N, C-alpha and C positions, 0 to 999 in steps of 0.2 A: 174136458168136456168144451162142447164148440159153444164159442157166440150165437147168437141169432144175427139176424140183419137188422132185425127192430136195436136188439141190442148197441151194432156197431154204428148205429145212425144216432143213437142215445150219445154216444159216448162221443163221436164226432161233433157233434149239434152243441152238447153243453156248453156252460163257459169258461174259457182258458184265460189262463194270463201267462205274458212275455213279462218277465222281471229283471231287474239287474240290481244285484245288490253289491255293498260296498263293506270293504275292510280294511278299519284304519289300523290296524296291526299290522298288515302285511301292505297294507297302500295298495289293495287291488279290486276292481271288478269283477263281480260276477252274472253271468245271464245265462236267464233259464225259464222254461214255461210249465206250466202244472194245471191241472184243473181246482188243486186246493192249496192258491200260495200261501195260506197263515199257515197252513199245517207242513208245506213244505219249509217257507224261514225256519220254523221250531226244527224240524228236521236237519237245516246248513247250521244251525246254533247247537244242536245237540250234541255233547261232546260223547258222550256213550253212545249214541246211533249210530250217527254222520261217520262211513269209512272213507269216504271219499276226499278228495282236494282240499273240496271248502272248510272240512277241519282245520287247517292250521290257520285260519283268517277268522277263527270266533275270537269276538263277536261278528257277524253280521249283521251291517243296516240295511233298509231299505233304500234305493236311491231314486228308483223307478219302477214304477205298474203300469203297463196299458193291460187294461181289461176288459172285458167279453167280447173275446177273439173265439174262433172255430178254434179245433186244433189243427186244423191244416195252418190255419195265419198263424196262432201265435209259435208253432215250428221253424214257420217260414222267417218270422222278425226277429226270434232267436238267431234260427243259423246265418239269418246278414247281418243285425250285430255282432255276432262272435267271427266273421268273415271280413269286417272292417279294420280291430287290431285297434282301434283306436278311442281311446282315452278323452279328446277333447271331442268327437262326434257324439259321444253318450254324454259328453257335459251340455252339448249345444240341445240334442234333441231332450233330455229337462227341462230347460232354458224356453224352449220354443215350441207350445207344444201343436203348432199348425206341421210343423218338421215330421214330429205323428202321425197326423193324419196324410200330409202328403206321403210319407214311408209306408202305410196303409195300402196308399191308392197306387202304389207305382207296384206293390207286390201282390193284388189283386190281379 
């Protein structure tokens, strides 16, 4: 069944989140984006359903959440943060909300 243009527009404009999770167990960050962050976090922390890399880091804690993004911007931020490969940058981003605003402006 094909999605309609209206459905595509709805999915594009609905609120998305770029998120950063942290696992003390493996001392790693995970960066992702979702249209339903709370459900995605439950998935990452569910050993029965999670079949991806994050399973080994359970439990995951929310480190940083950037809300109210369209899907395109959420993906751009996710890609940018992953490309940085910098723990220091993620910590600076969390500690300085102005850096988040500057990042969004830069990627717009």
